[in-house]
Phi, psi and omega in degrees: 000130179290085186303313184295323175290321182288329176302313184295310180304315175305308194289326171295324176297322184291322182293319179300315183297318180302319186290324170300312184287334179303310188303306189302309190295335179294327181289333177268351185303318187284330178290315187279347177275348176289342184245124183287319183260124184297320182295319182298317184295320177301315182293323176295323180279318174301320176303317181301312177306313183293329172285350177259021172065034171257102187288118178225136183267186186298146187239151178268139174259006177293124166272147180234208179213142178207183190234162160271131175230165180223165178204167181240123175280119183230182180253031182290327173300322178282336186282335189246000176297349178293347188271345186286135183240160177063027180202167181241089187278154177222145178236120186221126169061045181065023180230132174268122175242137183215145173242128181282140183297323173229136182309143175260113179287143175223156186294134180295325192267332177220079189288336184290328184294320177292320187285324182304319180287334180278337186285351171286342178268107189288356179268351175264311177212132175289130180063031187298329181288004187256013181232151177227156185294129187240094180300318182298323180272356191263159182223185183285341182262326192229125173263119188256128173237142180249144180292145178272151179205115168055049177077003169238194173235152178267119172259087180207148182286346184270356184222061196216151170239132174232115186263128173275123182259144171263183181297342179269003182061053177237137174283132173249332179198171170202172180233152181213136166236151189214132171251131185263155169067050176288126185205152177279148178258338179222163171302161178292145183229160185287143174252156179287170186272160178302319170303313182291323182289320177300314182296317176297323180292325176301310181290346170274014182053042185256001179234106174297162173286169183051049167229180177238136166274110197284315181196162173220140179213144179262122182211184174253132180231155186287138180258313185206151167243144181226105190045250177264358184269153174229146174239135179243153187236140176295137195214131160285112184261118181239121178267124182244129183235131168306141180293148181061039182208147175269348177312137174227135178245129181260136182234148174237140173236126173303120191283343175267323191246342180084009175285155174280143180257114189275171182310141170228166187289123174059041179288311171202163172256121186255102182285000175272355183252179184273351172218159184290137168266114182287000000 
């Protein structure tokens, strides 16, 4: 990786984002200044949300720490797929696709427990121990695993395992993407809490009335691409679902600044909706 080049572009992008977020924060200054106590302010706004028929479960006020991180998209999967056994792998556009010669039976109630044990075998899945089960993105037909990174998970279609299940609850095939050389670009910084992320999203008018907050997760999503290099930012990923509907819409909040992150290409595949959310 050309670390110096990515560092320069990263800093320029970071400054541009700060300028944009300053404008966004100015719009909310009056609203936030009305409340002397942060705790009282949070409670008041959560109550307003519920008055707007937005269903919200209990939220955490705990703050954490995370990093700006980078990774490289390479052909390492293609170079090492020869060691896979009992399957027929194909490599297309930085993605490994493979069909098992015999279906792999997994537990119906907890399929991830069966798969977790097999992920330690490099002849089954390459770098399998670097992925973790993602319940929120999985369905009864597709089990999704996200690549691990700096104590968290990457919500990106470029760092993901997707197992396809048949009607007998057997794995018949999978697709895999992988980012190499994951590293931090800066020292860790404090992140906002789950409560503040949801409140800011509400103040940005990004949560419609008569909806439910289906789930929230803190993970890494892609900020920018430079050739084969990727930069990721810690992000509160919030799933919004209209009441009496199975459709899920993904919203993102910058976990460092609280600014809203608009759609970016191929950030993640949400298999709970009828179409992929990039």
